[in-house]
N, C-alpha and C positions, 0 to 999 in steps of 0.2 A: 504493500500500500504506500510505498514511498512516492508513487506517482500522485498521491493525494496533494502533496505540496505544490506540484506542478500545476494541477488543475485549479487549486484555490488561488495561486498567484496569478494565473491567467484571468480568472474571474475578476479579481481585484483590479488588474490592469485595464480590463475592458471598461470598467466604470470610471477609472481615473482619466483615461484618454478622452472619453466623451465629455467629462467635466471641464477639462482644460482646453478644449478645442473650439470654443465658441468665439464669435467676433467680439462680443462684449467683454469676455475674459481677456482677449488681446488688448483691448482699449484700456481696461483697468490696469493690466500689467504695465502698459506704457506710462500711465499716470503715476504709478507707484515707483517707476524707475527700474523695473526688473524685466523688461520684455525679453532680453537675451537669455536670462536665467530660466524663465518659463518655457521658452522655445527649446532650450537645451534639455530640460527635464522631459518635455514632451517627446522629443526625438529619441532620447535614451530609453524611455519607457516603451516606445514602439519597437526598438531593437530587443529589449527584454521580452516583449510579447512574441516577437518572431522566434526567439530562441525557445521560448516555452512551448510554441506550437510543435517544434521538432521534438522536444523532450516529452511532450504529451503523446505524440505519435509513437514514441518508442519507450514506454514505461519500463520495460525490462532493462534497457541500457542505462536509464537514469537510476534504477534501483541498484545496479551493480557498481555504480560509481559514487562512492561516499562524498567525493569532492563536489560532484554535480549536485547531489542531494542537498549538501550544506549550502551551496550557492543559491539553489532554488529557494530554500527557506529564507535566506537573507534577502532575496529579491522580493519575496512575499512581505516580509516585515517592512522593508523599505517602501514598497508600494502602498502598504497601509498608512505609513507615515506621510507619504506624499498625498494620498487621498484625504487624510485628516486635514492637512494644510489647505488642499484645494476645496474642501467643503466650505471652509471659512472664506476662501478666495472667491468661490462661486457665489456665495451668499452676497458678498459685496458687489460682485459683477452683475448679478440679476437685479438687485435693488437699485444699483447705480443707473441702470438703463432708464429708470423712470424719475429718479430724483438724486442727482449727483451731490448736491449740497447736503442732503439729509442723511444719506447712507454711506458716503465715503468717509474714511477716518478724517476728522477735522483737526487733528493735532499731529504735529510732526513726529511725536513719540510713537503714536499708534501706527502711522504709516511706516515708520522705520522698523517697528516690530514685525509687521507683515512682510516687508521686503527682506528683513534679515532671516526670517524663517525660510523663505524661498531660496536665499543664497546658501543657507546651511544645508538645505536639501540637495542643492546642486553639488555641494562639496561631498555629501554622502554618496551621491550617485557616482561621482568621479572616483571616490575611494573604492566603491564596489567594483567598478570596472578595472581598477589597478590590481585588485586582488584576483580578479578573473585572469588577467595577463600573468600575474606572478605565479599562480598555481596551475595555469593551463587548464582551466575548468572546461572551457568549451571544446567539444570535439570537432573533427573536420566538419565545416559547415555544409559540405556536400552530403555528409552522412545523414540519411533520413530525409533529405530534401524531397526525394521522390514520394515520400509518404506524407509530406506536409499537408497535402490537400485532403488527406483522410480526416484530419481533425477539424476542418472548417465546420462551423456551425451550420449543419444542414438538417432540416427536419425530414424524417422518413416519409415516404408516401403515405397518405392518409389511410389507405386500405391495409397497410402493413401494421398499423397501430390500432389494436382493439380499444374500444371505449372502456373506461373503468367499469361501467355497468355490465357490459358483456362478459368481462373477465370475472366480475363478482359472481355472476350466475354460473359460470363454468366451475368456480371454486366451491359453489354451494353444495354440490354432491361430492362427497369425499370418496376417492377411488380406493378400493381394496379394503374397506372397513365395514362392509355390510354385515358380516357375521358377528364382529365385535359389537356393532350397534344392536343387533337382534338380541344378543345375550344381555347387554346392559338394560335394554328396554324390558326384557322379560323379568329381570331381577327387580327393576323399579315397579313393575306392575304387580309383583307378589305382595301379599299382605292385604291390608284394607282395614275396615273397621275392626277394632279390637287389637290391632297390632301396634306395638310400641315404635317409637322413633328408632330408625336404624341408619347406620353409616355405610356407604359404599365408596371404596377407594379405587381410583384409576391412576396408575403410575407408569412412567416410562421416561426415557431421556428427553432432554429438550429437543424440540423440532419433530417429535414423533406424532403430534396431532391429538394430544389428550383433550385439550379444550375444544377442538373442532368436533371430536367424537361426541363429547358430552353435549355440545350444543345441538348436534343432530338428534341425539336421543331425546333431549329435553323438548324439542319441537315435534316429536313424533305424534301423529294424530291420536293414538291410543292414550299416550300420557297426558296430552292436553285435556282429554275427556275425563281421565281418572283423577287428576289433581285439581283442587280448587284454586290454587295460586302457586306461583313460583318466584324465585329470586336468584340472581346471579351476583355473587360478591367476590371480587378479586382481592386477595389479601394484600393490604398495604405493607410495604417493606421500607424501613424496619417496623415491626409491630411492637411499639413501645407500650401501648395499651389498646384496649378494644374500642376506644371512642370512634376512630375513623372507620373501623370495620362495621360497627353498629350504625354509624351514619349512612354508610353505603347500603346497608340492609334496609334501613328505613326508607331510603330513597327508592329502592327497587320495589318495596311494598306500597309505595305511595302514601307514606305516613308523615311527610314533612320533616325532612332530615334536619332542617335549620332550627328546629324548635328545642334542641337539646345542646347543652354545652359540654365541654370536655370533662367536667367533674360530675356530670349527672349520670348515675348508674341505674336510674329507674327505666326499666324496659317493659313496664306494665302495658304500654300502648301496643307493643308488638305482641305480647302474650295475649291480650284481649282480641287483637285482630286475627290471630291464628287459632284461637281456642277451639272453634268448631270447624276448622278447615283441615283438609288433607293437603299438606304443602310439600314443595320440593325446593330445597335450598342448595345451590352449588357454591362450594368454597374452592375457588380456583387459585392455583399456584401457591400451595402451602409448602414452605421450605423446611421447617424444623418441628421437632416434637413440642418444644416449649410454646410455639405459636398455637398448636392445637390445644395445649393445656390452657391457654388464655381464651380461646374461642369456644371450646367445648361446653364449659359451664353455661355460657350465654345461650347457646343453641338448645341445650337439653333443658333449659329453664322453660322452653316453650312447648315441650313434648306433650302430646296427647295420644289417645288411643285410636287414631285415625289412619294409621299406616303411613305416616309421613316419612320422608327420606332426606338425608343429607349426602350429597356427592362431594368427595374431596379429590382434587387433582394435585399430584405432586411428582417430582422427579426422583424421589427416593423410595426404595422398597420398604425400608425400615419405618419410614413415616407413614406409608400406606397401611402397613400391618398394625401399627400403633393406633391409627385412627379407627380402623375397623374393629379393634379389640380382639376378642377370641373368635370372631366369625370370619375365618380366613376365606370362606366361600364368597365373601363380599369384596374381595380384592382382585382387581383385574389389571393384568400387565398388558400394556400396548407394545406389541413387538414390531420389528421392522417388516416392511412390505415384502411379499414374495417376488420372484422374478417376473411373473406375468403382470402383477399389479404395478411393480416399479416401472416396467416398460410402458404400461398404459398411461401412468402418470407423466412420464417423460414425453410421450407422444401428445398428450393433452396440452402440456405446456408449450411444446415446440410447434405443433400443427393445429392446436385449438380443438382437437377431437381425438378420441381414443380409437376411432374407426379408421385407421390408416396403416399402411405397410411401409416400413422404412426402405428407402432405396438400398440395393445390395451393397453399394460402395460405402454406405454409412454404418453397416452392421458392426464392423470391427470396432469403430470408434464408440458406438453406442454401448457395446458390450463392456468396453473398458471403463466408460463413465459409470455405468450402473454397478459394476463390480466394486468400484471404489466408494460409491455412495452407500453400499451395504443396506439398502432398503429404507434409508432415513428420508421421509417425505420432504422435509424442509430442504435437505441437500439436493434431492432430485428436482424439486420445484425451483430452487434457486438457479441451478445450472440450466434447467430447461428454459427459464425465463431469459437467460443470456443467449442460449442457442436460438431462441425464437426470433431474435433480432439480427441473426447472421444468415447469409445465404446458405441454403441447404445443399452444399457441395462438399465432397470429400476434402478438397483442398482447403476450404475455409474452416472446416471442422478440425483439420490437421493443424492449421495455424493456432486454433483455439487450444488444442491439446498441447502444443508447444508452449503456449502462454501460461497454461497451468503449471508446466514444468514439474518440479519435484513433488508438488502437491498431489498430482495424479499418478506419480511413479511409485508412491509409497501407499501403504494401507491407510484408509481414511477412518481412523478410530473416532474422530469427531469432525465436524464440518467447518471448523474455524478456517482452515486454509482454503476450502472451497468457496466460502462466503467472501473471504478476502480477495480471492482471484476473480470472483464474479463482480465484486466492487471495482477492482482495478480495470475490468473490462468495460465499465461504463464510459460513455463519452465525457469529456471534461466538463461540459455544461450541466451534466446531471450529477456529477460528484459533489459539487459544492451545495447544491440544493438538497441532495440526499443527506449529507452530513448535518444540514440545518435541522433535520427532523429530530436530531438528538436533543434539541431544546425541550421537547415534550417528554414527560416521564413515561415509564413503562406502563403499558395497558391504557394509555390515554387515547381517547377518541378525538382525532384531529379533524375539525371541520374543514372541508376542502377549500372553501372561499377564504377562510381565515388564513390558511397556509399560503394560498396563491397570492393574496394581497400582501402578506408579509414578504414573500419572495420578491415581489415587485418593489416594495418599499426599501428592501436591502440592496436593490440594484442587481440582483441575480438574473433578472429577465430583461433581455434587450429586444427591441422591436425587430422583427425579421421581415425585411422588405415591406410589403403592404399589409402584413398580418399584425393586428393589434397585440399589444403585450399580453392582454388577457388570454387570447387564443394560444399564444406561444406558451404561456404558463400552463394552460390546460393540457396542451400536447405533452409537455414535459411530465406532468402529473400522470398522464396515461401511459407514458413510456415507463416510468417507475413501476406502475401497476403491472404492466406487461412483463416486466423483468422480475416480478415477485419481490421487489425490494420493499414495497409497501403492499398492504392487503386491505380489502374492504372490512370495515368494522362489523363484527358479529353481533354487536349490541343494537345495530340499527337495521330496520327492515329495508331490504333492497327491492326496488321496483324495476321491472324490465323496461328497457328502452329509455331510461332516464339516468341522470348522472348519479355517481356515488357521492353522497353528501358527506360521509365520514370515512376515514381510513385510520389504520394503525400500523405500527412497525413491529414485527415479531420480536418478542423479548430477547431471544437468543441473538438475533441480528443486532439488536440495540446494544447488548452487552459487548459484542465483538467490535462494533463500530465506535462506540462512545469514547474509548480512550483516544482513538485517533482524532475524533472531533474535538476533544479537549486540547489535544496537542496542536493540531493544524488549524482548526477554526477558532482557536483561542477562546474556548468556551469554559466558563467556570460555574460550578454548581454549589450553591449554598444550601445544604441540607441539614436536617436536624442534628446529625452526628458528625457534621463536617467541622473540623478544627483547623484545617490548613489555610494558608494564605498564599494566593497566587504569586508566582515568581516573575511572571511576564505580564505584558499588557493584556488586559481583558477586553475582548470585543463583544462578547455575548455573555450576559449574566442571567442566570436562572436561580430563583429563590423557591425552594420546594420544602414545605413543612418546616419553616424557619423556627428556630428556638429563640424566643424573645430575650433570653439572657446572653445571646451571642452578640458580640460587638463587631461593628462593621467599619470602624475607623481605619483599619489597616488596608482596606481595599481601595485602590485607585480607580475612581469612577470616571475619570476624564477621557478615557478612550472607548467607553462602552457605546456600542451601536444598537443593541437591543436589550431590553429588560423585560423578562417574563416572570410572573409571580404565580405560584400555586399555593393556596392557603393564606396564612397571615402575611400581610405586607409590612415590612419595616418602613415606617413613614419617612425616616431619614434618607431613604434611597432616592425618593423623587425630589431631586435637588438640582440647582443650577450647575453643580459639578459635572453632571452628565451632558456637557454642552454639545457632544457629537451624536447624541441619541437619535436614532431613526425610528425605532419601534418601541412603543410602550404598550405592553399587552397585560392588562389587569383583569382579563375576563374570568380567570379562575381564582381570584382573590376572594377573601371573605369579609374584609373589614375596611373597605375604602370609603372615605367620607368626603364631603365637599371641601373641607379645609385642607385635605391632603393634596389637593391639586393647585395650591396657591403658587407654586413655582413653575407651573406648566408652561407659562409664556416665555420662560427663559430657555426652553429647549428648541432653539431656532431651527434645527435640522430635522425635527420630528416629521415623519411621513405617515406613520400608522399609529393611531390611538384607539384602543379598545377599552371601554368601561362597561361592556355588556353585562346586564343583570346586576349591576352594583347599586348600592343605596345612595345614589347621587341625584340630587334634585336641581342643581344649578351648575352650569359651566362657567368658569371664570372668564371675565372680560379679556384677560391677557391672551386668550386663545387666538386672538387676531394677529399675534406676533408669529404664528406658526405658518410662515409663507410657503413652506414646502409640503404641508399636510395634504395627503392624498385620501386617507381613509379615516372617518370619524364614526365609530361604532358605539352608540349609546342606547342600543335596543334593550328593552327590558329595564330601563332605569326610570326614575321619577322626573326626569327632565321634561318640562312642558314648553320651553321657549329656547330657541337657538339664540346665542348672543348676537347683537347687532354687528360686531366686528367680523363675524364669520364670512360676510359677503366680500371681504378683502382677500380671502384665501382662494386665489384663482386657480390653484393646482388641485383643488378638491375634486375627487372622482366619485367617492362613495360616502353618502350620509345615510346611516341606518339608525332609526329612532322608533319610539313607540313600541307597541306590542306586535309580535310576529303573527301573521295570518295562520291560524291553526284551528283545529276542530272545536276547541273550547273558546274561541274568540267571542262568539255570541254571548256566552255566559259571562265573560269578562266585561263586555259592553253593558250588559244588564246590571252587573255588579257595580260598575263605574257610575251608572245613572243613579243607583241607590246611594252610593257614597256621595255623589254630588248633592243629592237632596239633604243628606245628613250634614254635609259641609255647610250648606246654605243656612240650615237651622243653627248649627253650632257657630257659624260666623255671626249670625244675628245676636246670639247669646254673648259672643266674644265682645261685641260692641259695648255691652252693658258692664262686663267685668274687666274691660281694658286688656284683653288678651291679644296676642299677635295672630291675626287671622291667617297669615302666610304659613304658620306652623301646621295648619290643618291640611293634610294631604291625602290624596286618594291612594288606594292600593295599586291601581292600574293607571298608567298614563298611556292612553291608546295611540296618541300621536303628538307631534310637536308643532308649535307655531313658528313660522319663518319670519325673519326680520325684513324690513324694507330693503330692496336692492338685491334680493335673492337671484334675480336674473343675471347678475354679474358672473355667477359661477358657471361659465360657459363650458367648462371641461367635465361637468357632472355627468357620470354614467348611471348613477343610481341615487334616487332620492325617495325616502319614505320611512315611516308613514308621516305625511305632512298634513297638518290641520288647515284646511282651506276655509277660512272664515270671511268676514267682511272687511278685514283690515288690509290696508296697503295694496289692494288690488292684486293679491298674489295669484289668483286664478288667471288673470289676464297676462301677468308677467311670465308665467311658465312657458309660454310659446317661444321665448328666447333661448331656452335650454335645449338647443337642437341636437346635442350629443346624448341626451338622455336615452337609455335603453331600458331602465326599470323605474317605474313611477308608482308610488303608493300614496293615496290621498284619503283623508277623512273629511267629509263635507258636513259642516255644521252651520246652520243659520245663514246659508247663502241665498241671496236674492235671485229673482228671475234673471236679471241681467248678469249677475255673477255666475250662475250656472251655465248660461250661454257662453260666457267668456271662458269658463273652464273647458267646456266641450270644444270650443274653437282652438284653445291652446293644445289640447290633446291631439287634435287633428293635425296640428302643425309639427308635431314631433315625429318626423319621418323615420327615425331610427329606433323608435320605441318597440321593444319586444315583449315586455312584461308590464301589465297594467293591473293595479289593485285599487278598487274604489269601495269605500265604506260610508254608509249614510243611512238615516232612518228610512228614506225613500230614494230609490235609484231611478225614478221616473224621468229625471232630467237628462239621463243618458240618451233618451230618444231624440234629443235635439241635435245629436251628431248625425251626419248623413254619410252615405257610403263613399262619396267622393273625397271626403276629408279624413276618413278613418285611417289610422296607421295600417299600412298594408302588410307589414311584416310582424304583426302581433302574434306571439307564440304562446303566451300565457295570460289568462284572465282570471282574476279573483274578485268576486263580488259579495258584499255583505249589505243586506238591507232589503226592504220591500220592493219588489220589482214587478211581479205578476206577469207582465208581458215583456219578452225580450226585445231590445231595440233591433230594428231591421238590419242595421249595419253588421250585426254579429254574423249573419248568414253569409257575408262576403269575405270573412276572414279565412282564407284558404290555407294559411300557414299556422292557424291556431292548433296547438297540440295538447294544451292542458287547460282545464276549466275547473275551478273550485267555487262552490256556491254555498252561502250561509244566509238563512233568513229571507230568501228571495220569493218564497211562496208561489212557486211555479205549478202549473198543471200539466197534464199529459201532452197537450198540443205543443207547448213550449219545449218540452224535452225532445219531441220529435224534430223540432227545428235544429236543436243541437245535433241530432242524429244525422243531419245532412252535411255536417262539416267533414270534409273529406280527409283532413289530416289529424283530427282529434284522437289522441292516444290515451289520455287520462281524464276521467270525469269523476269529480268528488261531489256527490249530493249529500251535503251534511245538514246539520240541525235546521229544521224549518225551511229548507230550500225547496221542498215539494210538499204540497198539502193534500194530495189525493190519497185515497185509501188503497188504490191499486195502481201499479206502474207496469207498463208493457213496453218491451223492446221489440219493435217490428222488423220484419225482414227488409234487407237492403239498407237498414239504418246503421249508423256507427261503423262504417267499413274498416276503419283503422284502429278502433278502440282496443287497447291492450289491458287496461286496468279500470275497473268500475268499483268505486268505493262508496257504498251506501251506509250512512252512519247518522244515528240520532233522529230518524224520521218516525216520530212517535205515533203518527196516524196510519202508517202503511200496514196493510194486511196481506197484500199479495204482490209478488213480483213475478212477471211472466216473460219468458223468452219465446217468441213466436216460432212455431214449427216452420222449417224451410219450405219455400215455395218452389215448385217445379216450373221452369220456363223453357221455351223452345226458341232456338235461334237459327236463322237462315244465314249461311255463309257462302257467298259466291254462287248462289243458286243451287247449292247442294241440299241434301236431305237435312231436315231439321235436327239440330243437336240439342239433346236434353241436358239442362244444367240445374243445379240446386242453388237457390239464393238464400243465404243465411242471415240471421240477425247477429250483429257483432261477430263476424266470422274470424277475427284475429284476437279475440279476447283471451288473455292468458290468466288473469287473476280477477276473482270476484269476491269482494268482501261485503258482508252484511252484518252490521253491529248496532247494538243499542236500539233495536226496533222491537220494542216490547209488545206492540199490538199485532205483530206478525202472527198469522193464523197457524194453529197447530194442525195442519192438514197436509194432504199430499199435494195440494195445489198452491200452497203458500209460496213456494219457490219452484215454479214449474218451468220445464224446458231446458234445464241445465244440460242434459245430454246433447242438446243441439249446439252447444258451444264446443265446436270441434277442436279448438286449440287450447282449451282450458288446461292449466297445469296447477292451479291452486284455488280452492274454494274455502272461504272462512265464514263461519256463522257463529257469532259469539255475543254474549250478553243480551240475548233476546228472550230470556226466560226459559222455562221448561217446555220444550217442543218435541216430545218423544216421537210422534207420528212423522213430523217433518224430518227429523234427523234420521229416523229409520228409512224413510223413503230415499233421502239423499245418499245414504250409505249403500243402499241396494243399487241405485242408479250408477254410482261410481264403481261399484264392484263389477258391473257389467260393461264398463267402459272399454276395456281392452278387447273384449269379445266382439262388441258391436262396431267399434271404430278402428280396431287394429292399431291402437296407440297406447302408450303408457298412460295409466290412469293418473288423474291429478291428485295432489295432496289435499286432504280434507281436514281442516282445523275446526273442531267443534267443542262444545261443552261450556263449563262454568268458569274456566280459567280466565283470569284477568291479566291482559297483557300490560306490562309497565309502560309508562309514558314514552320511554325510549324506543318502543316498538311501533310507534306511529310511522306510517310510510314516509320514506325519504325519496321524493320524486324529483329532486333537483339537488344541485350541489349546495343547497342551503343559501343563507344570506351572510 
């Protein structure tokens, strides 16, 4: 992995050269008296970049030469120093373009300081070059020149890179584990009423697929019907006490994890919740016996005579036996895959299918690889992901074999060397962004858009010709997914044909890569048991489970580019000392308050700021100083008003605020209205008792108000949820945000003229792809006409009384996703949606449909893949119409008979929280007509024995009648946790 330094140095240099090359920078350099010095540094960095291209193309040569490796690291460190200087230099350059007198240093001392820094850097570059000559670091420049073009940043053809969603579904069915799954399910099905709580252990070495196997068993239809509820808890490490473990358990059970503090040992709420339930609790990744000694008393405090089970996964046999007690029949060892299964897994990773025959010329190489992998799924999957992105030729695989070198020549007792080799095989532009994942702790669900926007803020993603940086970042993300370097999160439900919203990095992969990330990416972790002090400059700081007694004075914050906090946040960290900070991510903190942000305006280079879900009610006015800010994420906070100065932040691309559009949003709206009424009453009382009315706040802030001048933010790609009221003519001004791709608005108290202006503005947004509108009444949307409607709209979310769909919706040929809440539609309006030729996802959620029966007719919804019916309290019957037989004449030939189906491409059908659904054979009729269905879910609809029996029989006949694999059927009383809500996009 010595090539890591090469790749990271190249990434840094790419950003430095773009910063130093602008015309404004040249002008400022001239005024500061250092034009030659800046030009010299720029030229030298270009030469370094050229050298690194050669070194990156030949990582084996770089690895064998200690002198080259040392020089490359020095180039990296110097490049960081140069970029640090140019950050400040670029800040002056950019602001000077609009106001020389205000932003250029107005004292000779300040100007001299900047100029001297640049001269010192020039001297450092010269010294580095002298060392190069003195020790003959550089090899023959002709060596590797022929390969230099190999490492140019080129995106693979689109059809060669599977989307992350497609890959997720290929990983969903685990190869070669069917017998293990059947045994585990059988064991978990045993017992029942009268049986005591029992423990089942699953053990095996890291990378064997323990968690994946348990996840498959846990979602088996029989288990879903047999258990009332389930929870998945990954053991936090180190496990100093059970607080964090129990907090995670409460969250999984939906009991409000935040209601208990670290000193609260009262678990009566969990005990009461589980008292009459048969439950299944998964304790994942238990490392030691003493961890079980801490957890076991808590779990057995909840036991009842309902046949409940606890599943433990661990890497150690002794721990597995210890957890199971004397019942050794409850211990399952997960062994390596057999030859056939190993081969199938490799084929699936390389060719995306198990139904393939390898070319004869690849047989020998394949045999060698599989022998060394010894049946370890993670090793096979990792190598397969690397091979999938190489040409399928014997010569190319032979080169890869040589690249592995000694790793494949010796027995592979563990997969460390294989993973390292696969990492070294990544293109340079993927190495730096992959190492960046080490910022997130083990078993962390990483939201895709959070990661992509952080990559962009750090400067890792460059625009590729005419492709926007967002698309480039998404392609890189999919490449990592294809190579099995990251994987879809098992905690989130994946929907076909849509983006993977959350991903994770395998724990073993993280353990292997993390030391290199700390060394090369200059990452430092402050953890509960961390006592060390970094010896070098820190570029990325992570605070995880911080001990409040730990002092931070010895850490130099002046070089930090990203600060990420998990758990308690040391207030002293957010200070002006972090003057080079680009990313401030407090999304996973627990205790951030308004006053903690008082220094935020001093972080002039900040590009990414996330306060998502925090107890923040007001943003500081100094936010206007953050001229480079690209992402402001305050979703789920109590902020109701964006500060006036935000309109000066012309680089802003994403503003996320208010409450996210979800299935329970209508309930939150109703709750907010109740809170508003109470607030008004309390406010009136406050006037009598001289209280501060501003201290009275709602639980939910559904949207934020925009200041006057919001139209200045011409670079905005995403804005929502914005409160469109009567002030400042916001509805009219939105039309100037012509780069908007995602817009969410809450309409309150808007006049007739204002609603017309809003419709007019939306019509002017030619690049708009996702639109979300919330209002008591959505009737004003009819004022938009087909000629002005955004033609490329792909997603539509509506909350509010609508009754009749606007006519322009029928013209949205690119519309793929529709989510409805409270729209009160009837059958005819649903039929209109059925004519949309691209619609792939339809969510009919609470009060969106008011009829008692709902029918899906033939020839309707031709591309629909997912139908999610949830919370329709009046619905009694859902019908899929029987296919119609039609005859076609082709070129005067005999008539051809064809069948026309309803929803012919539907893959998933969910029906939840529909209590009025009839318990009869006709309540959900026509399911066998859905020829491509692979998943049917009926949950939380009450006791429907006849209905369930009918559906079970229909699905049992599936393979006989349709000659296809029958769909999964999820039924019963089990309550899915909130995290199992469908993820139909990459999130926000």
